[in-house]
C-alpha positions in Angstrom: -11.6 41.9 -74.6 -11.4 41.0 -78.4 -12.1 37.4 -78.7 -9.1 37.0 -81.4 -6.9 38.1 -78.4 -7.2 37.5 -74.9 -4.9 40.1 -73.6 -6.1 43.1 -75.7 -8.9 45.0 -75.4 -11.2 47.8 -73.3 -11.6 46.3 -69.7 -13.2 47.8 -66.3 -10.6 49.0 -63.8 -11.1 48.5 -59.9 -11.3 52.6 -59.7 -14.7 52.6 -61.8 -12.6 53.3 -64.9 -11.7 52.0 -68.4 -8.6 50.4 -69.0 -7.4 49.9 -72.6 -4.5 46.8 -73.2 -2.6 45.2 -76.1 -0.3 42.4 -76.3 -1.0 42.2 -72.1 0.4 45.6 -71.7 -1.7 48.3 -70.4 -1.5 51.3 -72.3 -4.0 53.4 -71.1 -6.6 54.1 -68.2 -9.1 56.6 -67.9 -10.7 57.3 -64.3 -12.1 60.1 -62.4 -8.7 61.1 -62.1 -8.0 61.5 -66.0 -6.0 60.0 -68.5 -3.1 57.7 -67.3 -0.5 56.6 -69.9 1.6 53.1 -69.4 4.9 53.4 -68.2 7.7 54.9 -70.6 4.8 54.8 -73.6 5.3 58.0 -75.5 2.1 59.7 -76.7 2.8 60.4 -80.6 1.3 63.7 -81.5 0.1 63.9 -85.1 2.1 66.2 -87.7 1.2 69.8 -88.7 -1.0 70.1 -91.9 -1.7 73.2 -92.8 -1.4 76.2 -90.3 -1.3 74.6 -87.0 -3.7 74.7 -84.8 -3.7 77.5 -81.8 -2.5 75.6 -78.1 -2.3 72.1 -80.0 0.7 69.5 -79.6 2.2 68.8 -82.6 5.6 66.4 -83.7 7.1 70.0 -84.4 6.6 71.8 -81.4 7.7 70.0 -78.6 11.2 69.6 -77.1 13.3 66.5 -77.9 16.2 67.5 -75.5 16.9 69.8 -72.7 19.9 69.7 -70.1 20.9 71.9 -67.1 24.9 72.4 -66.6 26.9 73.7 -63.8 30.6 74.4 -63.0 32.4 73.5 -60.1 36.6 74.3 -60.1 36.1 74.5 -63.7 34.7 70.8 -64.3 31.3 70.6 -66.0 28.4 68.7 -64.4 24.7 67.3 -66.3 22.5 68.6 -63.1 19.5 67.5 -64.9 18.3 66.8 -68.5 16.0 64.9 -70.8 17.3 63.0 -73.7 20.7 64.4 -73.0 23.2 61.5 -72.6 26.2 63.2 -71.6 28.8 66.0 -71.9 31.8 66.8 -73.0 34.5 69.8 -71.9 35.5 71.1 -75.3 38.1 73.3 -73.4 37.5 77.0 -71.2 33.9 78.3 -72.9 33.4 75.5 -75.3 31.0 72.6 -74.3 29.1 69.9 -76.3 26.1 67.9 -75.0 25.5 64.9 -76.5 22.0 64.1 -77.6 20.7 60.4 -76.2 17.7 60.0 -79.2 19.7 61.2 -82.3 18.2 64.4 -84.6 16.9 63.7 -88.3 19.8 66.1 -89.4 22.0 68.9 -88.0 19.3 71.6 -89.0 17.8 72.3 -85.7 17.1 74.7 -83.1 18.9 74.7 -80.1 19.0 77.6 -77.4 20.4 78.3 -74.5 20.7 80.5 -71.4 22.7 81.3 -68.4 21.9 80.0 -64.8 23.7 83.0 -63.2 24.6 86.9 -63.5 28.1 87.4 -65.3 28.2 90.9 -66.6 28.4 91.1 -70.4 28.5 87.1 -70.7 26.9 85.7 -73.6 26.1 81.7 -75.0 25.7 80.7 -78.4 24.9 77.9 -80.5 29.0 77.3 -82.1 28.0 73.8 -83.7 25.2 71.3 -84.6 25.0 67.6 -85.7 22.4 64.9 -85.3 23.7 63.8 -82.2 25.1 66.8 -80.5 25.3 70.6 -80.1 28.2 72.5 -78.7 27.8 75.9 -77.3 30.0 78.7 -76.9 30.3 80.8 -73.8 32.2 84.1 -73.6 32.6 87.3 -71.1 33.6 90.2 -73.4 35.8 88.5 -75.8 37.0 85.8 -73.6 35.6 82.7 -73.1 34.7 81.5 -69.8 32.9 78.7 -68.2 29.3 79.7 -66.9 26.2 77.3 -65.7 23.9 77.3 -68.4 20.4 75.6 -69.7 19.7 74.4 -73.0 16.7 73.2 -75.0 16.5 71.5 -78.5 13.8 71.5 -80.9 13.7 70.0 -84.2 12.9 66.9 -86.6 13.6 63.2 -84.8 
């Protein structure tokens, strides 16, 4: 531990490992099982400088939100998600995913794929805003509800 703060420093763990703490909170532990981060502590990778290294983790290349939506009797349900706080049914074939931690601006990438095989059905981004993305689903020229998954990438 550092002498200026008894709750900050590097310490030995009971399982032949090394721990790192600041302000009395365990931030990371390294032992034979690998690296374990403290609960709900983000790993914040650095920004890309120049050409990105192969297989590197950078702020720019990690998904910022994702969700899976299913429909039952015309009602959409968010069945699993990360950083999606809710959905809005904007009508048949129109659905908005609300992003919990806003994006930096509305110029982000969002992609979706159908979770079921429906002939001639497409899904595409209809609108983006700092806190949401709206998708439109069409079967031929008619809007229709369909199960889908979506991923959002961009600056936050």
